[in-house]
C-alpha positions in Angstrom: 178.7 173.9 201.1 179.6 173.7 204.7 183.1 174.3 205.9 183.5 170.5 206.5 182.7 169.8 202.9 184.9 172.5 201.4 187.8 171.6 199.2 191.3 172.1 200.6 191.8 174.9 198.1 188.7 176.8 199.2 189.7 176.3 202.9 193.2 177.7 202.2 191.7 180.6 200.1 189.2 181.5 202.8 192.0 181.4 205.4 193.9 184.0 203.4 190.6 186.0 202.9 191.3 186.2 199.1 189.0 186.2 196.1 189.4 183.6 193.4 191.2 186.2 191.4 193.4 187.3 194.2 194.4 183.7 195.1 195.1 183.0 191.4 197.3 186.1 191.1 199.2 185.2 194.3 199.9 181.6 193.1 200.5 182.8 189.5 197.9 180.6 188.0 194.6 181.2 186.2 191.3 181.8 187.9 190.1 178.8 185.9 192.7 176.6 187.6 191.6 177.7 191.1 188.0 177.0 190.3 188.8 173.5 189.1 190.7 172.9 192.3 187.8 174.2 194.3 185.1 172.2 192.5 187.2 169.0 192.6 187.7 168.7 188.9 191.4 168.7 189.4 193.5 168.2 192.5 195.6 171.2 193.8 199.1 170.5 192.6 201.6 169.8 195.4 203.7 172.9 194.5 200.6 175.1 195.0 199.9 173.5 198.3 203.5 174.1 199.4 203.4 177.7 198.3 200.2 178.2 200.2 201.9 176.7 203.3 204.8 179.2 202.9 202.3 182.0 202.5 200.5 180.9 205.7 203.8 181.1 207.6 204.5 184.6 206.1 201.0 185.7 207.1 201.6 184.5 210.7 205.1 186.1 211.0 204.7 189.3 208.9 201.1 190.3 208.1 202.4 193.4 206.2 204.6 191.3 204.0 201.7 188.9 203.4 199.5 191.9 202.4 202.1 193.2 200.0 202.5 189.7 198.4 198.8 189.2 198.0 197.8 192.6 196.8 200.6 193.5 194.4 199.8 192.7 190.8 201.7 189.9 189.2 204.7 191.2 187.3 204.3 191.4 183.5 206.3 188.8 181.6 209.5 190.1 180.1 209.2 190.9 176.4 210.8 188.4 174.0 214.2 189.6 172.8 214.1 191.0 169.3 216.4 189.5 166.8 219.0 191.8 165.4 218.3 193.0 161.9 220.8 192.1 159.3 223.3 194.9 158.7 222.3 195.2 155.0 218.8 196.4 155.9 
């Protein structure tokens, strides 16, 4: 696929020099979602496009911050609160 035929998602991902996995982690989506956006099965959602635009601005103004944002693992979800046990137990 030539650069003129690439999907907008792939163009953005290449601009950031990120793998599919890295791009997915940065946007907090699955790798499967990124692949669907890239192969044209699904359009990239507007919120993901907007986030990518914000990341491009961060990269231009603060490469160190961009690197930190795109290399740090996504935070683990908070555990569900446990229900209190009845006092008679």
